[in-house]
C-alpha positions as a Markdown table, in Angstrom:
| # | Residue | x | y | z |
|---|---|---|---|---|
| 1 | Met | -113.6 | 112.3 | 46.4 |
| 2 | Lys | -114.6 | 115.9 | 46.0 |
| 3 | Val | -114.9 | 117.7 | 49.4 |
| 4 | Leu | -116.4 | 121.1 | 50.3 |
| 5 | Val | -115.5 | 122.9 | 53.5 |
| 6 | Val | -118.0 | 125.6 | 54.6 |
| 7 | Gly | -116.7 | 128.6 | 56.4 |
| 8 | Ser | -114.0 | 131.3 | 56.3 |
| 9 | Gly | -112.2 | 131.3 | 59.6 |
| 10 | Gly | -109.0 | 129.9 | 61.2 |
| 11 | Arg | -110.9 | 126.7 | 62.1 |
| 12 | Glu | -111.8 | 126.2 | 58.4 |
| 13 | His | -108.3 | 126.9 | 57.3 |
| 14 | Ala | -106.9 | 124.3 | 59.7 |
| 15 | Leu | -109.5 | 121.8 | 58.5 |
| 16 | Cys | -108.7 | 122.5 | 54.8 |
| 17 | Trp | -105.0 | 122.2 | 55.5 |
| 18 | Ala | -105.6 | 118.8 | 57.1 |
| 19 | Ile | -108.1 | 117.5 | 54.5 |
| 20 | Ala | -105.9 | 118.6 | 51.6 |
| 21 | Ala | -103.2 | 116.1 | 52.8 |
| 22 | Ser | -105.7 | 113.2 | 52.6 |
| 23 | Pro | -105.2 | 110.8 | 49.8 |
| 24 | Leu | -108.9 | 110.3 | 49.7 |
| 25 | Cys | -109.4 | 114.0 | 48.7 |
| 26 | Ser | -109.1 | 114.5 | 44.9 |
| 27 | Arg | -110.5 | 118.0 | 44.9 |
| 28 | Leu | -111.0 | 120.5 | 47.7 |
| 29 | Tyr | -113.3 | 123.5 | 47.7 |
| 30 | Cys | -114.1 | 126.1 | 50.4 |
| 31 | Ala | -117.1 | 128.4 | 50.6 |
| 32 | Pro | -116.3 | 131.2 | 50.9 |
| 33 | Gly | -112.7 | 130.7 | 52.3 |
| 34 | Asn | -110.1 | 133.4 | 52.8 |
| 35 | Ala | -106.6 | 134.4 | 51.5 |
| 36 | Gly | -104.8 | 131.6 | 53.4 |
| 37 | Ile | -107.3 | 128.9 | 52.6 |
| 38 | Ala | -106.9 | 129.7 | 48.9 |
| 39 | Arg | -103.4 | 128.0 | 49.1 |
| 40 | Asp | -105.0 | 124.7 | 50.1 |
| 41 | Ala | -108.4 | 124.7 | 48.5 |
| 42 | Glu | -110.3 | 126.4 | 45.6 |
| 43 | Cys | -112.4 | 129.2 | 47.2 |
| 44 | Val | -115.9 | 129.7 | 45.9 |
| 45 | Pro | -117.7 | 133.0 | 46.6 |
| 46 | Ile | -120.7 | 131.5 | 48.4 |
| 47 | Ala | -121.5 | 132.7 | 52.0 |
| 48 | Ala | -121.5 | 130.1 | 54.7 |
| 49 | Asp | -125.1 | 131.0 | 55.5 |
| 50 | Asp | -126.3 | 130.8 | 51.9 |
| 51 | Ile | -127.8 | 127.3 | 52.3 |
| 52 | Ala | -129.5 | 127.2 | 48.9 |
| 53 | Gly | -126.3 | 128.4 | 47.2 |
| 54 | Ile | -124.2 | 125.7 | 48.9 |
| 55 | Val | -126.7 | 122.9 | 48.0 |
| 56 | Asn | -126.8 | 124.1 | 44.4 |
| 57 | Phe | -123.0 | 124.2 | 44.2 |
| 58 | Cys | -122.8 | 120.7 | 45.6 |
| 59 | Asn | -125.2 | 119.4 | 43.0 |
| 60 | Asp | -123.5 | 121.3 | 40.1 |
| 61 | Glu | -120.0 | 120.1 | 41.1 |
| 62 | Ala | -121.0 | 116.6 | 42.2 |
| 63 | Ile | -119.6 | 117.1 | 45.7 |
| 64 | Asp | -119.2 | 113.9 | 47.6 |
| 65 | Phe | -118.7 | 115.2 | 51.2 |
| 66 | Val | -119.3 | 118.5 | 53.0 |
| 67 | Val | -117.6 | 119.6 | 56.2 |
| 68 | Val | -119.6 | 122.4 | 57.9 |
| 69 | Gly | -117.3 | 124.6 | 60.0 |
| 70 | Pro | -119.4 | 127.3 | 61.7 |
| 71 | Glu | -122.4 | 126.9 | 64.0 |
| 72 | Gly | -124.7 | 129.3 | 62.1 |
| 73 | Pro | -125.4 | 127.1 | 59.1 |
| 74 | Leu | -125.7 | 124.0 | 61.3 |
| 75 | Val | -128.4 | 125.6 | 63.5 |
| 76 | Ala | -130.1 | 126.9 | 60.3 |
| 77 | Gly | -130.4 | 123.3 | 58.9 |
| 78 | Leu | -127.7 | 123.1 | 56.2 |
| 79 | Val | -127.0 | 119.4 | 57.0 |
| 80 | Asp | -130.7 | 118.7 | 56.7 |
| 81 | Arg | -130.9 | 120.3 | 53.3 |
| 82 | Leu | -127.8 | 118.5 | 52.1 |
| 83 | Ala | -129.2 | 115.2 | 53.3 |
| 84 | Glu | -132.4 | 115.9 | 51.3 |
| 85 | Ala | -130.2 | 116.4 | 48.2 |
| 86 | Gly | -128.5 | 113.0 | 48.9 |
| 87 | Ile | -125.1 | 114.7 | 49.9 |
| 88 | Met | -123.3 | 113.4 | 52.9 |
| 89 | Ala | -122.1 | 116.0 | 55.4 |
| 90 | Phe | -120.2 | 116.2 | 58.7 |
| 91 | Gly | -122.1 | 118.1 | 61.3 |
| 92 | Pro | -125.4 | 117.7 | 63.2 |
| 93 | Arg | -128.8 | 118.3 | 61.8 |
| 94 | Ala | -130.7 | 121.3 | 63.1 |
| 95 | Asp | -132.6 | 119.4 | 65.8 |
| 96 | Ala | -129.3 | 118.3 | 67.3 |
| 97 | Ala | -127.5 | 121.6 | 66.7 |
| 98 | Val | -129.9 | 123.1 | 69.2 |
| 99 | Leu | -127.3 | 122.0 | 71.8 |
| 100 | Glu | -125.4 | 125.2 | 70.8 |
| 101 | Gly | -128.4 | 127.1 | 69.3 |
| 102 | Ser | -130.1 | 127.3 | 72.7 |
| 103 | Lys | -128.2 | 127.4 | 76.0 |
| 104 | Gly | -131.5 | 127.0 | 77.8 |
| 105 | Phe | -132.3 | 123.7 | 75.9 |
| 106 | Thr | -128.9 | 122.3 | 76.9 |
| 107 | Lys | -129.3 | 123.3 | 80.6 |
| 108 | Asp | -132.8 | 121.7 | 80.6 |
| 109 | Leu | -131.3 | 118.5 | 79.0 |
| 110 | Cys | -128.6 | 118.4 | 81.7 |
| 111 | Ala | -131.2 | 118.8 | 84.4 |
| 112 | Arg | -133.4 | 116.0 | 83.0 |
| 113 | Tyr | -130.5 | 113.5 | 82.6 |
| 114 | Gly | -128.3 | 114.4 | 85.6 |
| 115 | Ile | -125.4 | 115.8 | 83.6 |
| 116 | Pro | -123.2 | 117.9 | 85.9 |
| 117 | Thr | -123.5 | 121.7 | 85.2 |
| 118 | Ala | -124.0 | 125.0 | 87.0 |
| 119 | Ala | -127.3 | 125.7 | 88.7 |
| 120 | Tyr | -129.3 | 128.1 | 86.5 |
| 121 | Gly | -132.5 | 129.8 | 85.6 |
| 122 | Arg | -133.9 | 130.8 | 82.2 |
| 123 | Phe | -136.0 | 133.8 | 81.6 |
| 124 | Ala | -138.0 | 135.4 | 78.8 |
| 125 | Asp | -138.4 | 138.8 | 80.4 |
| 126 | Ala | -136.1 | 141.2 | 82.2 |
| 127 | Ala | -138.1 | 141.6 | 85.4 |
| 128 | Ser | -137.9 | 137.9 | 86.4 |
| 129 | Ala | -134.3 | 137.7 | 85.3 |
| 130 | Lys | -133.4 | 140.6 | 87.5 |
| 131 | Ala | -135.4 | 139.2 | 90.5 |
| 132 | Phe | -133.3 | 136.0 | 90.1 |
| 133 | Val | -130.1 | 137.9 | 90.2 |
| 134 | Arg | -131.1 | 139.8 | 93.3 |
| 135 | Glu | -132.1 | 136.6 | 95.0 |
| 136 | Lys | -128.8 | 134.8 | 94.1 |
| 137 | Gly | -126.4 | 137.7 | 94.3 |
| 138 | Ala | -123.1 | 138.1 | 92.6 |
| 139 | Pro | -120.7 | 137.0 | 91.1 |
| 140 | Ile | -123.1 | 135.4 | 88.5 |
| 141 | Val | -123.0 | 134.6 | 84.8 |
| 142 | Val | -125.5 | 136.1 | 82.4 |
| 143 | Lys | -125.9 | 134.6 | 78.9 |
| 144 | Ala | -127.9 | 135.3 | 75.8 |
| 145 | Asp | -129.7 | 132.1 | 75.0 |
| 146 | Gly | -128.9 | 131.9 | 71.2 |
| 147 | Leu | -125.9 | 132.3 | 68.9 |
| 148 | Ala | -124.0 | 135.4 | 69.6 |
| 149 | Ala | -120.6 | 134.7 | 67.9 |
| 150 | Gly | -119.0 | 133.9 | 71.3 |
| 151 | Lys | -119.8 | 137.3 | 72.8 |
| 152 | Gly | -123.1 | 136.7 | 74.5 |
| 153 | Val | -121.7 | 135.6 | 77.9 |
| 154 | Ile | -121.2 | 138.3 | 80.6 |
| 155 | Met | -119.2 | 137.3 | 83.7 |
| 156 | Ala | -120.8 | 139.7 | 86.1 |
| 157 | Glu | -118.8 | 140.3 | 89.3 |
| 158 | Thr | -121.4 | 142.6 | 90.8 |
| 159 | Glu | -125.2 | 142.7 | 90.8 |
| 160 | Glu | -125.1 | 146.0 | 88.9 |
| 161 | Gln | -123.1 | 144.4 | 86.1 |
| 162 | Ala | -125.6 | 141.5 | 85.9 |
| 163 | Leu | -128.6 | 143.8 | 85.8 |
| 164 | Ser | -127.0 | 146.0 | 83.1 |
| 165 | Ala | -126.2 | 142.8 | 81.1 |
| 166 | Ile | -129.8 | 141.8 | 81.3 |
| 167 | Asp | -130.9 | 145.2 | 80.0 |
| 168 | Glu | -128.4 | 145.0 | 77.1 |
| 169 | Ile | -129.5 | 141.5 | 76.1 |
| 170 | Phe | -133.2 | 142.2 | 76.2 |
| 171 | Gly | -132.5 | 145.6 | 74.6 |
| 172 | Gly | -131.3 | 143.9 | 71.4 |
| 173 | Lys | -127.5 | 144.0 | 71.8 |
| 174 | Phe | -127.3 | 140.4 | 70.5 |
| 175 | Gly | -130.4 | 140.5 | 68.2 |
| 176 | Ala | -132.6 | 137.4 | 68.1 |
| 177 | Ala | -130.0 | 135.5 | 70.3 |
| 178 | Gly | -131.2 | 137.6 | 73.2 |
| 179 | Ala | -134.9 | 136.7 | 73.1 |
| 180 | Glu | -134.2 | 134.6 | 76.2 |
| 181 | Val | -131.6 | 134.9 | 79.0 |
| 182 | Val | -129.9 | 132.1 | 80.9 |
| 183 | Ile | -128.4 | 133.0 | 84.3 |
| 184 | Glu | -126.0 | 130.6 | 86.0 |
| 185 | Glu | -124.0 | 130.3 | 89.1 |
| 186 | Trp | -120.4 | 131.4 | 88.8 |
| 187 | Met | -118.3 | 128.1 | 88.9 |
| 188 | Ile | -114.9 | 128.1 | 90.4 |
| 189 | Gly | -112.1 | 126.1 | 88.8 |
| 190 | Glu | -110.0 | 125.8 | 85.6 |
| 191 | Glu | -111.6 | 125.8 | 82.1 |
| 192 | Ala | -110.7 | 123.3 | 79.5 |
| 193 | Ser | -112.0 | 122.4 | 76.0 |
| 194 | Phe | -113.0 | 118.8 | 75.3 |
| 195 | Phe | -113.8 | 117.4 | 71.9 |
| 196 | Ala | -115.4 | 114.2 | 70.8 |
| 197 | Leu | -116.4 | 112.9 | 67.4 |
| 198 | Val | -119.9 | 111.4 | 67.6 |
| 199 | Asp | -121.8 | 109.2 | 65.2 |
| 200 | Gly | -125.2 | 109.2 | 66.8 |
| 201 | Glu | -124.4 | 106.4 | 69.3 |
| 202 | His | -120.7 | 106.3 | 69.8 |
| 203 | Ala | -118.2 | 109.0 | 70.9 |
| 204 | Leu | -114.5 | 109.1 | 70.2 |
| 205 | Ala | -112.5 | 111.5 | 72.4 |
| 206 | Leu | -110.0 | 113.7 | 70.6 |
| 207 | Ala | -106.8 | 115.3 | 72.1 |
| 208 | Thr | -107.4 | 117.8 | 74.8 |
| 209 | Ala | -106.9 | 121.5 | 74.5 |
| 210 | Gln | -107.2 | 124.7 | 76.5 |
| 211 | Asp | -107.9 | 128.2 | 75.2 |
| 212 | His | -107.7 | 131.8 | 76.4 |
| 213 | Lys | -111.0 | 133.7 | 76.2 |
| 214 | Arg | -110.0 | 137.1 | 77.6 |
| 215 | Ala | -108.6 | 139.7 | 75.3 |
| 216 | Phe | -105.5 | 140.7 | 77.3 |
| 217 | Asp | -102.6 | 139.3 | 79.2 |
| 218 | Gly | -103.3 | 137.8 | 82.6 |
| 219 | Asp | -106.8 | 136.7 | 81.5 |
| 220 | Thr | -108.0 | 140.3 | 81.8 |
| 221 | Gly | -110.3 | 142.3 | 79.5 |
| 222 | Pro | -113.5 | 141.3 | 77.7 |
| 223 | Asn | -114.4 | 137.8 | 76.6 |
| 224 | Thr | -113.5 | 137.0 | 73.0 |
| 225 | Gly | -113.9 | 134.1 | 70.5 |
| 226 | Gly | -110.4 | 133.0 | 71.7 |
| 227 | Met | -107.0 | 134.6 | 71.7 |
| 228 | Gly | -104.9 | 131.4 | 71.7 |
| 229 | Ala | -104.8 | 127.8 | 72.6 |
| 230 | Tyr | -102.6 | 124.8 | 73.3 |
| 231 | Ser | -102.8 | 121.0 | 73.3 |
| 232 | Pro | -102.6 | 118.9 | 75.3 |
| 233 | Ala | -104.2 | 120.5 | 78.4 |
| 234 | Pro | -102.2 | 119.3 | 81.5 |
| 235 | Val | -105.4 | 119.6 | 83.7 |
| 236 | Met | -107.0 | 116.9 | 81.5 |
| 237 | Thr | -105.3 | 113.7 | 82.9 |
| 238 | Gln | -106.5 | 110.3 | 81.7 |
| 239 | Ala | -108.6 | 110.0 | 84.8 |
| 240 | Met | -110.3 | 113.4 | 84.1 |
| 241 | Ile | -110.8 | 112.4 | 80.4 |
| 242 | Asp | -112.5 | 109.2 | 81.6 |
| 243 | Ala | -114.7 | 111.2 | 84.0 |
| 244 | Val | -115.8 | 113.6 | 81.3 |
| 245 | Met | -116.7 | 110.8 | 78.9 |
| 246 | Asp | -118.6 | 108.8 | 81.6 |
| 247 | Arg | -120.4 | 111.7 | 83.2 |
| 248 | Ile | -120.9 | 114.3 | 80.4 |
| 249 | Ile | -120.2 | 113.2 | 76.8 |
| 250 | Asn | -121.7 | 109.7 | 76.7 |
| 251 | Pro | -124.8 | 110.6 | 78.8 |
| 252 | Thr | -125.4 | 113.6 | 76.4 |
| 253 | Val | -125.1 | 111.3 | 73.3 |
| 254 | Ala | -127.5 | 108.8 | 74.8 |
| 255 | Ala | -129.9 | 111.6 | 75.9 |
| 256 | Met | -130.0 | 113.1 | 72.5 |
| 257 | His | -130.7 | 109.7 | 71.0 |
| 258 | Arg | -133.5 | 109.1 | 73.4 |
| 259 | Glu | -135.0 | 112.5 | 72.6 |
| 260 | Gly | -135.1 | 111.7 | 68.9 |
| 261 | Arg | -132.3 | 114.3 | 68.2 |
| 262 | Glu | -129.5 | 111.9 | 67.1 |
| 263 | Phe | -126.2 | 113.9 | 67.2 |
| 264 | Arg | -123.6 | 113.3 | 64.5 |
| 265 | Gly | -120.6 | 115.6 | 64.2 |
| 266 | Val | -118.1 | 117.0 | 66.8 |
| 267 | Leu | -119.3 | 117.7 | 70.3 |
| 268 | Phe | -117.3 | 120.5 | 71.9 |
| 269 | Ala | -117.7 | 120.7 | 75.6 |
| 270 | Gly | -116.6 | 123.8 | 77.4 |
| 271 | Leu | -115.7 | 122.4 | 80.9 |
| 272 | Met | -115.0 | 123.8 | 84.3 |
| 273 | Ile | -112.7 | 121.5 | 86.3 |
| 274 | Thr | -114.0 | 122.1 | 89.9 |
| 275 | Asp | -113.3 | 120.5 | 93.2 |
| 276 | Lys | -116.4 | 118.4 | 92.5 |
| 277 | Gly | -115.0 | 117.1 | 89.2 |
| 278 | Pro | -115.7 | 118.2 | 85.6 |
| 279 | Gln | -118.8 | 120.3 | 85.0 |
| 280 | Leu | -120.3 | 121.4 | 81.7 |
| 281 | Ile | -120.2 | 125.1 | 81.0 |
| 282 | Glu | -121.9 | 124.8 | 77.6 |
| 283 | Tyr | -121.8 | 122.8 | 74.4 |
| 284 | Asn | -120.8 | 123.8 | 70.9 |
| 285 | Val | -121.6 | 121.6 | 67.9 |
| 286 | Arg | -118.5 | 122.4 | 65.8 |
| 287 | Phe | -114.7 | 122.5 | 66.3 |
| 288 | Gly | -113.4 | 125.3 | 68.5 |
| 289 | Asp | -111.5 | 128.2 | 67.0 |
| 290 | Pro | -108.6 | 128.4 | 67.9 |
| 291 | Glu | -108.6 | 124.9 | 69.4 |
| 292 | Cys | -109.0 | 123.3 | 66.0 |
| 293 | Gln | -105.7 | 124.7 | 64.9 |
| 294 | Val | -103.7 | 123.0 | 67.6 |
| 295 | Leu | -105.6 | 119.7 | 67.2 |
| 296 | Met | -105.0 | 119.6 | 63.5 |
| 297 | Met | -101.3 | 120.3 | 64.1 |
| 298 | Arg | -101.0 | 117.3 | 66.5 |
| 299 | Leu | -103.1 | 114.9 | 64.5 |
| 300 | Lys | -101.1 | 112.1 | 62.8 |
| 301 | Ser | -104.0 | 110.2 | 61.3 |
| 302 | Asp | -105.9 | 111.2 | 58.2 |
| 303 | Ile | -108.7 | 113.4 | 59.4 |
| 304 | Leu | -111.1 | 112.8 | 56.4 |
| 305 | Pro | -111.9 | 109.1 | 57.2 |
| 306 | Ala | -112.7 | 110.1 | 60.8 |
| 307 | Leu | -115.1 | 112.8 | 59.7 |
| 308 | Ile | -116.8 | 110.4 | 57.2 |
| 309 | Ala | -117.1 | 107.7 | 59.9 |
| 310 | Ala | -118.8 | 110.1 | 62.2 |
| 311 | Ala | -121.3 | 111.2 | 59.5 |
| 312 | Asp | -121.9 | 107.5 | 58.5 |
| 313 | Gly | -122.4 | 106.0 | 61.9 |
| 314 | Gln | -119.2 | 104.0 | 61.9 |
| 315 | Leu | -117.1 | 105.2 | 64.8 |
| 316 | Ala | -117.5 | 102.1 | 67.0 |
| 317 | Asn | -114.1 | 100.7 | 66.2 |
| 318 | Phe | -112.4 | 103.8 | 65.0 |
| 319 | Asp | -109.2 | 105.3 | 66.5 |
| 320 | Leu | -106.9 | 108.2 | 65.9 |
| 321 | Arg | -103.2 | 108.8 | 66.5 |
| 322 | Trp | -101.7 | 112.0 | 67.9 |
| 323 | Arg | -98.2 | 113.5 | 67.9 |
| 324 | Asp | -96.6 | 113.5 | 71.4 |
| 325 | Glu | -95.3 | 117.1 | 70.8 |
| 326 | Pro | -97.6 | 119.8 | 72.2 |
| 327 | Ala | -98.9 | 122.5 | 69.9 |
| 328 | Leu | -99.7 | 126.1 | 70.7 |
| 329 | Thr | -101.4 | 128.8 | 68.7 |
| 330 | Val | -101.4 | 132.6 | 69.1 |
| 331 | Val | -104.3 | 134.6 | 67.7 |
| 332 | Val | -103.3 | 137.9 | 66.1 |
| 333 | Ala | -106.3 | 140.2 | 66.2 |
| 334 | Ala | -107.1 | 143.7 | 64.8 |
| 335 | Asn | -106.5 | 146.6 | 67.2 |
| 336 | Gly | -109.8 | 147.3 | 69.0 |
| 337 | Tyr | -111.1 | 143.7 | 68.9 |
| 338 | Pro | -113.5 | 142.6 | 70.4 |
| 339 | Gly | -114.9 | 146.1 | 70.0 |
| 340 | Asp | -114.6 | 148.3 | 66.9 |
| 341 | Tyr | -111.7 | 147.8 | 64.5 |
| 342 | Lys | -110.4 | 148.9 | 61.1 |
| 343 | Lys | -110.7 | 146.6 | 58.1 |
| 344 | Gly | -108.6 | 146.6 | 54.9 |
| 345 | Thr | -105.2 | 147.1 | 56.6 |
| 346 | Val | -102.3 | 145.4 | 54.8 |
| 347 | Ile | -100.5 | 142.4 | 56.4 |
| 348 | Gly | -96.9 | 141.6 | 55.5 |
| 349 | Gly | -94.3 | 139.1 | 56.5 |
| 350 | Leu | -96.6 | 136.1 | 56.3 |
| 351 | Asp | -94.2 | 133.9 | 54.2 |
| 352 | Glu | -91.4 | 134.7 | 56.6 |
| 353 | Ala | -93.5 | 133.8 | 59.6 |
| 354 | Gly | -94.7 | 130.5 | 58.1 |
| 355 | Lys | -91.3 | 128.8 | 58.2 |
| 356 | Asp | -89.6 | 126.1 | 60.3 |
| 357 | Gly | -92.7 | 124.1 | 60.7 |
| 358 | Val | -94.9 | 127.0 | 61.8 |
| 359 | Gln | -98.4 | 127.2 | 60.2 |
| 360 | Val | -100.0 | 130.6 | 59.9 |
| 361 | Phe | -103.7 | 129.8 | 59.7 |
| 362 | His | -105.8 | 132.7 | 58.3 |
| 363 | Ala | -109.1 | 133.8 | 59.7 |
| 364 | Gly | -110.3 | 137.3 | 58.7 |
| 365 | Thr | -108.2 | 137.9 | 55.6 |
| 366 | Ala | -108.7 | 138.5 | 51.9 |
| 367 | Met | -106.5 | 139.3 | 48.8 |
| 368 | Lys | -106.7 | 142.8 | 47.5 |
| 369 | Asp | -104.5 | 144.1 | 44.7 |
| 370 | Gly | -102.1 | 141.2 | 45.3 |
| 371 | Lys | -101.8 | 141.9 | 49.0 |
| 372 | Val | -103.2 | 140.2 | 52.1 |
| 373 | Val | -105.6 | 142.5 | 54.0 |
| 374 | Ala | -107.4 | 142.1 | 57.3 |
| 375 | Thr | -111.2 | 141.7 | 57.1 |
| 376 | Gly | -112.2 | 140.6 | 60.6 |
| 377 | Gly | -111.5 | 140.8 | 64.3 |
| 378 | Arg | -109.4 | 137.7 | 64.8 |
| 379 | Val | -107.2 | 137.6 | 61.7 |
| 380 | Leu | -104.4 | 135.1 | 62.1 |
| 381 | Ala | -103.6 | 132.0 | 64.2 |
| 382 | Val | -99.9 | 131.4 | 64.3 |
| 383 | Thr | -99.4 | 127.8 | 65.3 |
| 384 | Ala | -96.3 | 125.8 | 66.2 |
| 385 | Leu | -95.2 | 122.4 | 67.6 |
| 386 | Gly | -92.5 | 121.9 | 70.1 |
| 387 | Lys | -91.0 | 119.3 | 72.4 |
| 388 | Thr | -92.7 | 121.2 | 75.3 |
| 389 | Ile | -95.4 | 123.8 | 75.5 |
| 390 | Ala | -92.8 | 126.3 | 76.3 |
| 391 | Glu | -90.8 | 125.5 | 73.2 |
| 392 | Ala | -94.0 | 125.6 | 71.0 |
| 393 | Arg | -94.8 | 129.0 | 72.5 |
| 394 | Glu | -91.3 | 130.3 | 71.8 |
| 395 | Lys | -91.5 | 129.2 | 68.1 |
| 396 | Ala | -95.0 | 130.7 | 67.8 |
| 397 | Tyr | -94.0 | 134.1 | 69.2 |
| 398 | Glu | -90.9 | 134.2 | 67.1 |
| 399 | Ala | -93.1 | 133.7 | 64.0 |
| 400 | Val | -95.6 | 136.4 | 65.3 |
| 401 | Asp | -92.7 | 138.9 | 65.6 |
| 402 | Arg | -91.9 | 138.3 | 61.9 |
| 403 | Ile | -95.3 | 139.5 | 60.8 |
| 404 | Asp | -95.5 | 143.1 | 59.7 |
| 405 | Trp | -98.9 | 144.4 | 60.8 |
| 406 | Pro | -98.9 | 147.5 | 62.9 |
| 407 | Asp | -102.7 | 147.3 | 63.1 |
| 408 | Gly | -102.8 | 144.0 | 65.0 |
| 409 | Phe | -102.1 | 142.8 | 68.5 |
| 410 | Cys | -101.8 | 139.6 | 70.4 |
| 411 | Arg | -101.6 | 138.3 | 74.0 |
| 412 | Arg | -98.0 | 137.6 | 75.0 |
| 413 | Asp | -98.8 | 135.0 | 77.7 |
| 414 | Ile | -100.6 | 132.1 | 75.8 |
| 415 | Gly | -99.9 | 128.8 | 77.6 |
| 416 | Trp | -99.0 | 130.5 | 80.9 |
| 417 | Arg | -101.1 | 128.1 | 83.0 |
| 418 | Ala | -99.5 | 124.9 | 81.4 |
| 419 | Ile | -96.0 | 126.3 | 81.6 |
| 420 | Gly | -96.5 | 127.3 | 85.2 |
| 421 | Arg | -97.3 | 123.7 | 86.0 |
């Protein structure tokens, strides 16, 4: 079958890498792709948010199945448009993608159906939001309601930081994503990422993972889209997995079904493991990046039938097999990220880095004059398997050190929590 993957990041490279190995896939395209994806798929110059262009391409090339990587096109209704054209796609329709498109919607859903999450308030004006902060005190969490590329969450340790964050959000820092603000209690615990394929009624838990959001070693610095990840996450014991499925994932799938917003795709729960058990931080409606990279490295089964089963409502009796070996990925980002950074800098040593079973998944890259150049903030995800997380980390960092890119940086402590255990 002909398959199109939509997106251009490390997540999409990992998906293309996995799908390309499927005997079901006769031809693989990616729109728009990147320099690394071009090794696994035919890249086509159509932006991920060009919904009409993607639908036209699928019709022209008789695409059988589309895998939508990023959240933007999902929230904008790409899967709806593909369905209208008779093209099967993996990912939720717009009315279900609102789980990520509006943090306020998700909080209200949790409140209605008793799904454990942080206490919150949602506000459409700065004055009432600030009054809530003054009433509750700090530390407290301030969030832009809509899609903000993973940067719309401010962990405010003081009231002053929270009040400033409210001004920034309503002042337009995150554009339309900041039309409303959600303010939450600061939960204490350990974060984990949990993924489940969902077919509208049934959910299939995937392997567990844990990422590192802060930019610098020791979990310091600003929040980012993710500076590294590993799988499995030791905090996610089988008992904890069962609790997450019973208290969070399955109730959400049932709630969305009852609300007439049937969810099909991958449900990505950001969790806080507290002394009360698992609580939902927020939902994403696509694979995590960089968690997808470690999941695809550990997956033994063919990913394509699983994605098709989710899209086709056939997950009830489906199962997946996973490698016992842990995987770890280190994100190499442009100097200055998540703030301002240079584009167009040349990256060398990639072939040397991608040896001995290490996969270098590309995120923000392009080919220019025969050389790989950086085009984004998070640029590479260097991913390795090992007998232990410590061994996987050692292999990943050895590969990172073979990359010749003075304009990039990475955290040097990915996996510290798991290794400390």
